[in-house]
C-alpha positions in Angstrom: 175.8 121.3 62.2 173.2 122.7 59.8 172.2 119.2 58.8 171.7 118.3 62.5 169.6 121.4 63.1 167.6 120.7 60.0 166.8 117.2 61.2 165.9 118.3 64.7 163.6 121.0 63.3 161.8 118.4 61.2 161.2 116.2 64.2 159.8 119.1 66.2 157.4 119.9 63.4 156.3 116.3 63.2 155.6 116.2 66.9 153.5 119.3 66.7 151.6 118.0 63.8 150.8 114.7 65.6 149.7 116.6 68.7 147.5 118.8 66.6 145.9 115.8 65.0 145.3 114.1 68.4 143.6 117.3 69.6 141.5 117.5 66.5 140.3 113.9 66.8 139.5 114.5 70.5 137.6 117.6 69.8 135.6 115.8 67.1 134.9 113.0 69.6 133.8 115.4 72.4 131.7 117.7 70.2 130.2 115.4 67.6 130.7 111.7 68.4 130.3 111.6 72.2 127.3 112.7 74.2 129.1 112.5 77.6 129.6 116.2 78.2 126.3 117.1 76.6 124.7 114.8 79.1 126.7 116.2 82.0 125.8 119.7 81.0 122.2 118.8 80.7 122.3 117.0 84.0 123.7 120.2 85.6 121.1 122.4 84.0 118.0 120.0 83.9 116.4 118.3 86.8 114.7 114.9 86.2 111.7 114.5 88.6 110.0 111.2 88.9 106.2 111.3 89.2 104.7 108.4 91.1 101.2 107.4 89.8 98.3 106.9 92.1 97.6 103.2 92.8 94.3 101.7 91.8 91.3 101.9 94.1 89.6 98.9 95.6 85.8 98.7 95.5 83.3 96.5 97.4 80.4 94.6 95.8 78.2 97.7 95.9 80.8 100.0 94.3 82.0 101.7 97.4 85.7 102.4 97.5 87.3 101.1 100.7 90.9 101.8 99.6 91.7 105.2 98.2 94.8 107.5 97.8 96.0 110.7 99.3 99.2 112.7 98.7 102.1 112.9 101.1 105.6 114.1 100.6 109.2 112.7 100.9 112.2 115.0 101.5 114.6 113.9 98.8 118.3 114.5 98.6 120.8 114.2 95.7 124.2 113.9 97.5 126.3 115.3 94.6 124.3 118.6 94.7 124.4 119.1 98.5 126.2 122.4 99.0 125.8 125.5 101.1 123.3 123.7 103.3 122.2 125.4 106.5 122.5 122.2 108.4 121.4 123.6 111.8 118.3 125.1 110.2 117.3 121.9 108.4 117.8 119.9 111.5 115.4 122.2 113.4 112.8 121.7 110.7 113.1 117.9 110.8 113.6 117.7 114.6 116.8 115.8 114.3 120.4 116.5 115.4 123.5 117.0 113.3 124.8 113.5 113.9 121.6 112.1 112.5 121.9 114.5 109.5 125.4 113.2 108.7 124.3 109.6 109.1 121.5 110.0 106.6 123.7 111.8 104.1 126.3 108.9 104.3 123.5 106.4 104.0 122.2 108.2 100.9 125.6 108.1 99.3 126.1 104.4 100.0 122.6 103.4 98.8 122.1 105.6 95.8 125.4 107.3 94.9 124.4 110.5 93.0 120.9 109.4 92.4 118.1 111.0 94.5 117.0 109.1 97.6 114.6 109.8 100.5 116.3 111.8 103.2 113.0 111.5 105.2 110.1 109.5 103.9 106.4 110.4 104.4 106.7 113.6 106.2 104.1 114.4 108.8 101.8 117.3 107.9 103.6 119.5 110.4 107.1 118.8 109.0 105.8 119.2 105.4 104.3 122.6 106.2 107.5 123.8 107.6 109.6 122.5 104.7 107.2 123.7 102.0 107.6 127.3 103.2 111.3 127.2 103.9 112.9 124.6 101.5 114.5 127.5 99.5 116.5 128.4 102.7 117.9 125.0 103.2 120.4 124.9 100.3 121.1 122.8 97.3 120.4 119.1 96.8 117.1 118.9 98.7 113.6 118.9 97.2 110.1 117.7 98.1 108.7 114.6 96.2 105.0 113.9 95.9 104.0 110.4 97.1 100.5 108.9 96.7 99.6 107.1 100.0 96.7 104.8 100.8 93.7 105.9 102.9 90.9 103.7 104.2 87.5 105.4 104.3 85.9 102.5 106.2 88.9 101.6 108.3 88.4 97.9 107.6 90.1 94.9 106.0 93.6 95.4 107.3 94.6 91.7 107.0 93.4 91.1 103.4 94.0 94.6 101.9 97.7 94.5 103.0 100.1 97.4 103.0 102.7 99.1 100.8 106.3 99.8 101.6 109.5 101.0 100.0 111.4 98.4 97.8 114.5 96.8 99.3 117.6 95.5 97.4 116.0 92.1 97.1 112.9 93.3 95.4 115.0 95.5 93.0 117.2 92.5 92.1 114.2 90.2 91.5 112.6 92.8 89.3 115.8 93.0 87.2 116.0 96.8 87.7 112.3 97.6 87.0 111.9 99.0 90.5 114.2 101.7 91.7 115.2 103.1 95.0 112.2 105.1 96.4 109.5 103.0 94.7 106.8 101.6 96.8 105.2 98.2 96.3 102.6 96.0 97.8 104.2 94.0 100.6 101.2 91.9 101.7 97.6 91.1 101.0 95.8 92.2 97.8 98.3 95.1 97.5 101.0 92.4 96.9 99.0 89.9 94.9 97.7 92.5 92.4 100.8 94.7 92.4 101.1 94.8 88.6 97.5 95.9 88.2 97.5 98.4 91.0 100.9 100.1 90.5 100.4 102.0 87.3 103.4 103.5 85.4 105.9 106.1 86.6 106.0 109.5 84.8 108.9 111.9 84.4 109.1 115.7 84.3 112.2 117.7 83.3 112.8 121.1 85.0 115.4 123.8 84.3 117.7 124.6 87.2 119.5 127.9 87.7 123.1 128.2 89.1 121.7 127.9 92.7 119.9 124.6 91.8 116.5 126.2 92.0 113.8 125.0 89.6 112.9 127.9 87.4 110.7 126.4 84.6 109.9 123.4 82.5 112.5 122.1 80.1 111.5 122.2 76.4 108.0 123.4 77.6 107.3 119.9 78.9 107.5 118.3 75.4 109.9 115.6 76.7 107.9 114.8 79.8 106.5 111.3 80.2 103.0 111.2 81.6 102.3 108.9 84.5 99.6 106.2 84.2 97.4 105.6 87.2 96.9 102.0 88.4 93.7 100.2 87.7 91.0 99.5 90.2 89.8 96.2 91.7 86.2 95.3 91.9 85.7 92.9 94.7 83.1 90.6 96.3 83.6 92.2 99.7 80.6 93.7 101.4 82.1 96.4 103.5 79.1 96.5 105.9 79.5 92.8 106.7 83.3 93.3 107.0 82.9 96.0 109.6 80.3 94.0 111.5 82.5 91.0 111.6 85.5 93.1 112.8 83.3 94.5 115.6 82.1 91.1 116.7 85.7 89.8 116.8 87.0 92.6 119.1 89.1 91.3 121.9 89.0 87.8 120.6 91.5 85.4 118.9 90.3 83.6 115.9 89.0 84.2 112.4 85.8 84.7 110.3 85.5 83.9 106.6 82.3 84.5 104.6 82.0 83.2 101.0 79.5 83.4 98.2 79.0 79.7 97.3 78.1 80.2 93.6 81.3 82.1 92.8 83.8 81.6 95.6 83.8 85.3 96.1 84.9 86.4 99.6 82.3 88.6 101.3 84.3 89.2 104.5 87.5 88.0 106.1 88.6 88.9 109.6 91.4 87.8 111.8 91.5 88.5 115.5 93.2 90.4 117.1 92.6 92.9 114.3 94.4 96.2 113.5 93.5 99.4 111.8 94.8 99.6 108.2 95.6 103.2 108.8 98.3 102.1 111.3 100.4 100.8 108.5 100.2 103.7 106.1 102.1 107.0 105.8 104.1 108.2 108.7 102.2 105.8 111.1 104.1 102.8 109.7 107.3 103.2 111.6 105.4 103.8 114.8 103.1 100.8 114.7 104.7 98.1 112.6 107.4 97.2 115.2 104.8 97.3 117.9 102.6 94.8 116.1 105.6 92.5 115.4 106.6 92.4 119.1 103.0 91.7 120.2 102.7 88.0 121.2 99.0 87.9 120.2 100.3 88.3 116.6 97.9 90.9 115.3 99.7 90.8 111.9 99.0 87.1 111.4 96.0 86.5 109.2 94.5 83.5 111.0 91.8 83.1 108.3 94.5 81.7 105.9 97.3 80.8 108.3 95.5 79.7 111.5 95.5 75.9 111.7 92.8 74.3 113.8 91.3 70.8 114.2 88.0 71.0 112.4 86.5 68.5 114.9 82.7 67.9 114.4 82.5 70.4 111.5 84.3 67.8 109.4 81.5 65.1 109.9 79.3 66.2 106.9 82.5 66.0 104.7 83.3 62.5 106.0 79.7 61.4 105.2 80.1 62.7 101.6 83.4 60.7 101.1 81.7 57.5 102.2 78.7 58.2 100.0 80.8 58.9 97.0 82.9 55.7 97.7 79.6 53.8 97.9 80.4 52.3 101.4 77.2 53.8 102.9 73.8 55.1 101.8 71.8 57.8 103.4 69.9 55.1 105.3 73.0 53.6 106.9 72.8 53.5 110.7 75.1 52.5 113.5 74.1 51.0 116.9 75.9 53.6 119.1 75.6 52.9 122.8 77.5 56.0 123.8 81.0 54.8 122.9 82.8 53.2 120.0 83.9 49.7 121.0 84.9 48.2 117.6 88.5 49.0 118.2 88.4 47.6 121.7 89.1 50.8 123.8 85.6 52.4 123.8 86.9 55.6 122.2 85.7 58.0 121.0 82.8 58.7 123.4 79.5 60.2 122.3 77.2 62.8 123.9 74.2 60.5 123.3 73.5 56.9 124.2 71.1 54.5 122.5 71.3 53.6 118.8 68.3 55.7 117.7 70.4 58.9 117.6 72.5 57.4 114.8 69.8 55.4 113.0 70.7 57.0 109.6 73.1 59.6 108.2 70.7 62.6 108.8 70.2 61.7 112.5 74.0 61.0 112.9 74.8 64.6 111.7 72.0 66.2 113.7 73.1 64.4 116.9 76.8 64.7 116.0 77.5 61.0 116.8 81.2 60.4 117.2 81.0 56.6 117.0 79.0 56.8 113.7 81.6 58.9 111.9 84.6 57.1 113.4 83.1 53.9 111.9 82.3 55.5 108.6 85.9 56.7 108.4 87.1 53.1 109.0 84.7 51.8 106.3 86.1 54.3 103.8 89.8 53.4 104.4 89.1 49.7 104.8 87.1 49.5 101.6 87.8 46.0 100.2 87.6 47.2 96.6 90.7 49.4 97.1 92.9 46.8 98.7 94.9 47.4 101.9 94.3 50.0 104.5 97.3 52.2 103.4 96.0 52.4 99.9 92.5 53.1 101.2 93.9 55.8 103.4 95.6 57.5 100.5 92.4 57.3 98.5 90.6 59.0 101.5 93.3 61.7 101.6 92.9 62.4 97.9 89.2 63.0 98.5 90.0 65.6 101.2 92.6 67.2 99.0 90.1 67.5 96.3 87.7 69.2 98.8 90.5 71.8 99.4 91.7 70.3 102.7 95.3 69.7 103.3 96.3 71.8 100.3 96.6 75.5 99.5 93.3 76.5 97.9 95.0 79.3 95.9 93.2 82.4 97.3 94.4 85.7 95.9 96.5 86.5 99.0 100.2 85.6 99.6 101.3 83.2 102.3 98.3 80.9 102.5 98.9 77.8 104.7 97.6 74.4 103.6 96.6 72.9 106.9 97.4 69.2 107.4 96.0 66.0 106.1 98.9 63.7 106.8 100.2 61.4 104.1 100.4 57.6 104.9 104.2 58.0 105.0 103.7 60.1 108.2 101.9 57.2 109.9 104.5 54.7 108.6 107.2 56.7 110.2 105.3 57.3 113.5 104.1 53.8 113.9 106.9 52.0 112.1 104.7 50.7 109.3 102.4 49.0 111.9 99.1 50.8 111.8 95.5 50.3 110.7 92.2 52.2 110.7 91.9 52.0 114.4 95.2 53.8 114.9 93.8 57.1 113.6 90.1 56.6 113.7 89.6 60.0 115.3 90.3 61.5 111.8 86.7 60.5 111.3 85.6 63.2 113.8 88.1 65.8 112.6 90.9 65.2 115.1 94.2 63.2 115.3 96.6 65.1 113.0 94.0 66.8 110.9 94.3 70.6 110.8 92.4 73.1 108.6 92.3 76.8 108.1 89.0 78.8 108.5 89.1 79.5 104.8 89.2 75.8 104.0 86.2 75.2 106.3 84.2 77.9 104.6 85.1 76.5 101.2 84.0 73.0 102.3 80.6 74.5 103.2 80.4 75.9 99.6 81.0 72.4 98.2 78.1 71.1 100.3 75.8 74.0 99.5 76.6 73.6 95.8 76.1 69.9 96.0 79.5 68.8 94.7 81.5 71.8 93.3 83.3 74.9 94.3 85.2 77.9 92.9 88.6 78.8 94.3 87.9 81.5 97.0 89.0 84.9 95.9 88.3 88.6 96.5 88.5 90.2 93.1 85.6 89.9 90.7 87.0 92.1 87.9 89.7 94.6 87.0 88.9 98.0 85.6 89.8 98.1 81.9 90.3 94.3 81.9 91.5 92.9 78.6 92.4 89.4 77.3 96.0 89.9 78.4 94.8 90.1 82.0 94.9 86.4 82.9 95.4 86.7 86.6 91.7 86.0 87.3 91.3 83.1 85.0 91.9 80.4 87.6 89.2 81.8 89.9 86.6 81.4 87.1 87.1 77.6 86.8 84.6 75.3 88.4 86.0 72.4 90.5 83.6 69.4 90.3 84.7 67.2 93.1 81.8 64.8 93.8 80.3 63.2 90.8 78.7 60.0 92.2 76.6 61.5 95.0 73.0 61.9 94.1 70.8 64.9 95.1 69.0 62.6 97.4 72.2 61.7 99.3 73.2 65.4 99.4 69.8 66.2 100.8 70.4 63.8 103.7 73.6 65.7 104.6 72.0 69.1 104.2 68.8 68.1 106.1 71.0 66.8 109.0 72.8 70.2 109.1 69.5 72.0 109.1 68.4 69.8 112.0 71.5 70.9 113.9 70.0 74.4 113.9 66.4 73.4 114.5 66.8 70.9 117.2 70.5 70.5 117.9 73.5 72.4 119.2 73.2 75.3 116.8 69.9 76.8 117.9 71.7 80.1 118.4 72.0 80.4 114.6 68.2 80.4 113.9 67.0 83.3 111.7 63.2 83.7 111.3 62.1 83.0 107.7 65.5 81.6 106.7 66.5 77.9 106.7 70.0 77.7 108.0 72.3 74.7 107.7 75.1 74.5 110.2 77.5 72.3 112.2 79.1 73.1 115.5 82.6 72.0 116.7 84.4 72.1 120.0 88.1 71.6 119.8 90.3 70.8 122.8 93.1 73.3 123.2 96.5 72.8 124.6 99.6 75.0 124.9 103.1 74.6 126.2 103.7 77.0 129.1 106.9 76.9 131.2 107.8 73.6 129.6 104.5 72.0 130.5 101.5 71.0 128.3 98.6 72.9 129.7 94.9 72.3 128.8 93.2 75.6 128.0 89.6 76.4 127.3 88.2 74.8 124.2 88.2 76.5 120.8 84.7 77.3 119.5 84.2 76.3 115.8 81.1 76.9 113.7 80.3 76.4 109.9 77.1 77.2 108.1 75.4 78.3 104.9 72.0 79.8 104.1 69.4 79.8 102.8 69.1 76.1 102.3 67.1 76.3 99.1 69.4 78.8 97.3 72.6 79.3 99.3 74.0 82.8 99.1 76.5 82.9 101.9 78.7 80.3 103.6 80.6 81.1 106.8 83.3 79.6 109.0 84.1 81.1 112.4 86.8 80.0 114.9 87.1 81.7 118.3 90.0 80.4 120.4 89.5 79.7 124.1 85.8 80.3 123.8 84.2 77.0 124.8 81.4 75.3 122.8 80.9 76.0 119.1 77.4 77.2 119.7 78.3 79.6 122.5 80.3 82.3 120.6 81.1 81.2 117.1 77.5 80.3 116.3 75.9 83.6 117.4 78.6 85.5 115.4 77.8 83.5 112.3 74.0 84.1 112.8 74.4 87.9 113.0 76.5 88.0 109.8 74.0 85.9 107.9 71.0 87.9 109.0 72.7 91.2 108.1 73.8 89.9 104.7 70.6 88.2 103.7 68.2 90.8 105.1 70.4 93.9 104.8 69.4 94.8 108.3 69.3 93.4 111.9 66.3 93.2 114.2 66.4 95.6 117.2 67.0 92.7 119.6 69.8 91.5 117.4 71.5 94.9 117.5 71.7 94.4 121.3 73.3 91.0 120.7 75.9 92.6 118.5 76.8 94.9 121.4 76.9 92.0 123.9 79.3 90.0 121.8 81.5 92.9 120.8 81.9 93.8 124.5 83.0 90.3 125.5 86.7 90.0 126.1 87.8 86.5 125.3 91.5 87.2 125.0 93.4 84.3 126.6 94.7 85.0 130.1 98.1 83.6 129.3 98.9 86.3 126.8 99.9 88.9 129.5 102.3 86.4 131.0 103.8 85.4 127.7 104.2 89.1 126.7 106.0 89.8 129.9 108.4 86.9 129.5 109.1 87.8 125.9 109.7 91.5 126.6 111.9 90.8 129.6 113.9 88.3 127.7 114.5 90.9 124.9 115.5 93.4 127.6 118.1 91.0 129.0 119.6 90.4 125.5 119.7 94.1 124.8 121.4 94.7 128.2 124.0 92.0 127.5 124.8 93.5 124.1 124.8 97.2 124.9 125.1 97.4 128.7 122.2 99.9 128.5 120.0 99.3 131.6 117.2 101.8 130.6 115.0 99.1 129.0 115.6 96.4 131.5 115.1 98.6 134.5 111.3 98.3 134.5 111.6 94.5 135.0 113.9 94.9 138.0 112.0 94.8 141.3 114.6 95.0 144.1 114.0 93.7 147.6 114.9 96.2 150.3 118.7 96.1 150.9 119.8 95.5 154.5 120.5 98.6 156.5 124.2 99.1 157.3 125.1 98.9 161.0 126.8 101.8 162.8 129.8 99.7 163.9 132.9 99.3 161.8 132.5 95.6 160.9 133.8 94.6 157.5 130.8 92.6 156.3 130.5 92.1 152.6 127.2 93.6 151.3 124.7 91.3 149.6 124.9 90.9 145.8 122.1 91.0 143.2 121.2 87.6 141.7 119.1 87.5 138.5 116.3 85.0 138.4 115.9 83.1 135.1 113.7 85.0 132.7 111.7 82.0 131.7 110.5 81.6 135.3 109.3 85.1 135.8 105.8 86.1 136.5 104.7 89.8 136.2 103.6 89.9 139.8 106.8 88.3 141.2 110.1 90.0 142.1 112.7 89.8 139.4 115.7 90.3 141.8 116.5 88.7 145.0 119.1 89.7 147.6 121.5 86.8 148.0 124.2 86.7 150.6 127.7 85.9 149.5 128.6 82.3 150.1 125.0 80.9 150.1 123.9 78.3 147.6 
């Protein structure tokens, strides 16, 4: 028995020794080898506050800042620290209900776990004032976070400046974790293109917390803090005075204005109409206005300067002349006996404004008089060039010329989402015409029609190529970056010169340029005359069609105008498109003239100031927009009603006819039922509902 007890005692001692050794190893791991609990303790005692840097400013060509910063605040929450919260009081401060409070807390837990996230972003000044005074009464887990937000002293440039917004999961994933929840990035315009330059670097401050989660002082006297680094500024070619004037002139109009500096490709002004105030998409205004803009059928967020695609029509003719000159199929003295129509393809199209061959006796006169037959024939000569071979190879050669001019391709402007217009490939015509086509099939390409489409930016760039006599620089806004170093390569491509036309002599260029000056002096662009300045221009009038109610409707023509000045030393090139505005010289021409005069003379004559007011007051918004908006809104209301059965939104589109009055006898007639008219057939002024008796067709 004693032997058994002795053995059991030995085993018990061994178990205790093993347990003691395990505890000793674990204590060593916790206190010396592992930092887990040290980190947890520090996290409970130390608050890590992210400091967002101010974004870089944007300056115009005269050094005036047109994009600045101001401070706003987010109410942040860390879900793991939310305790003893006076929910009702916080809801009163934020003007929300308890259901919304719970929804936001759950959302914060799902999105960020225990990391801080915005409970309410970009507080209005009123809410911030209330919270700043009473945040201590709310409870644990909530704090105010500074947030630099954009301001716009000149309230101009909304389309090209862009806006900033909070990162989403896609941006975080693409950045491989560089961006974090709560970060703001450029979402469009220059803000997006130059994000890495403008953003700066986040900073961090460490604060000591007491047992009530209140911040009571800096941890380690701030020695472990990381200082934020402000973003760098952008120095641009923009002239904010010209930008503001262009925006004023394009009020209540659909279209675009682009003004370039020919020698550099610098963008002096860019406007898209309808326009919007950049202040509408910053701070607490964003939620209010963004959805409104998105649902507007006039598309105010669309930058038509780089995404609007229009037939260049007669503004293309000087370019067509240059192609033919460079190919050697014509000389400046080449003439065409136009009798008012082009009969060489047998159908007498296109027609011309003038009759009698004298108006197209040479290239200069053909441009001045905008002879359709002349340039249709010149196009055919270019693609039928016997030195190239067949018409399809000749067409591809012609297309390459236009691509080199910047037409039918993305120029590469320093903005996201540029469209390339359309110069169709020969494969397109092969498909449409089953490989059976020739230069007569698409001869209206010679006058900027058929399938040819261009953006206003491309048209302005083409004017730079003519003004520079054969070369251009890729259009861009930014001239330099503050503190620029060799590592900053983002601007390199904008400093490379593109030499396109190498075979055209100065004499031949002068024939084109002289013809464009004649357009202003004696032709259709007299509205662009400026005393003491030789202006070269070309007007265009594009037919305009739209599908409405399933029918192709002809609308008022689009007004197109391109120009540069002064002829001797071009300093500005402009393209203007105004939709539904008639002839090119009626609205687009005067707008261009005012911008040129203001830029070149730095002032406007008194009588021209009156012209500014006249054009600005003109409302050229297409009449069909109101109808299309009504159909769009009512269709959305119907879909919302089908999904939610909520009739509050659809109610304003329901115009009931007077119901029949019930008779006093006791007949068992079935009352009329409501029949919904199809939404795509609605007109704002017509009834939406009809009373239809049961049993009728």
